[in-house]
N, C-alpha and C positions, 0 to 999 in steps of 0.2 A: 700695153698699158698696165697690165697687172705687175710686170716686172718693175716699172717705175714706182708704183704705189708701195710695193714690198721694199724697194730700196729706200724710199723716203721713211717708211716705218722703222726700218732697221737703223738708219742714221739717227732718227729721233730717240729711239731706245738707247743707243750708245751714248748720245749726248746726255740724256737724263741719268744714265748710270754713272757717267763721269762726274756730273754735278753732285749727285747724291753721295757717291763714295769718296769724293775728294776729301782728304784729311783736313780738318780745321786747324789752323795755327793756334797753339795755346797762348793764353793771355800772359804777358810777362809782367804785368803790374802786380804789385803786392796787394793782398786782400786788405780791405779797410777794416780798421778796428772799430768795434762798437763803442760809441760814446755813452758811458753809463751815467753821465751827468745831464742827460737830456731831460726835458720837462716830462716826457712820458714815463721814463723810468724813475725819476725823482718823485713823481706823484704817488707811486706805490709805497706803502709803508713797509718796514722791514718784516713785519708779520705776514703781509700779503706776499712779499717776495719769498719768504720761507715756505709758504704753502704752494707757491707756483714752482719753485725750483728746489728739488731735493738735494741734500748735501751728498757729496761724493763719498762713497765708502772707502775706507782705508784698504790698501792693497795688502793682502795676507800672503805670507810665505816668501817674501822677498829676501834674498840672501845678501844683496848689496846693490849699490847704485854706481853708475859711471859718472864721473865729473862732479860728484857732490857727496856730502856726508849723508848718512841715513837720516831721512826726513819723514815727517808725517804730514798728510794733507791738512789736518786740522790745525797743526802748529803754524803752517805757512798762511792759511787763511786768517788765523787769529792775528798774525802780523800785518795783514792787509795785502799780502802778496797774491798775485795771480798764479795759479798752478796749472801747468800744461803737462799732461802725461802723453807722451808720444811713443807708441810701440812700433818698432820697425826692425827689419832684418838688414844685415850688413850689405848684401848685394841686391836688394830689391830696388829696381829703378824707380818705382813710384815713391818709395820711401826716400830715396836719395834726392829726388826732385823737390821734396818739401823743405830741404835744408836751407835754401835761400830765404824762404818765408819765415822759418823758425828763427834764423839769425836776425832778420829785420825786426821781428817782434821782440826779440831779446834786447836789441839795441834801443828800441823805443821805451 
């Protein structure tokens, strides 16, 4: 009788370990963009937004950029552009996986 209970306990532990450790499939859908024209965000005045969200500081000591001329964040924001700064390394798999999302955002 004890062997049967031990066998059942071991099988249950194995099943729980498989369910817990099973890798989850990553979502393939692109992240949704925040709609800044919603009633919640439009009800805030620009002064209130300035207090809530600090301006991004300029990057210092940059010797050059890839795929663009030298830019400043303040100039781009003044033009009404959205600025995304993405730091990544050439062979980092997590960085490479963001490329489809960045491309989709750029196309929008």
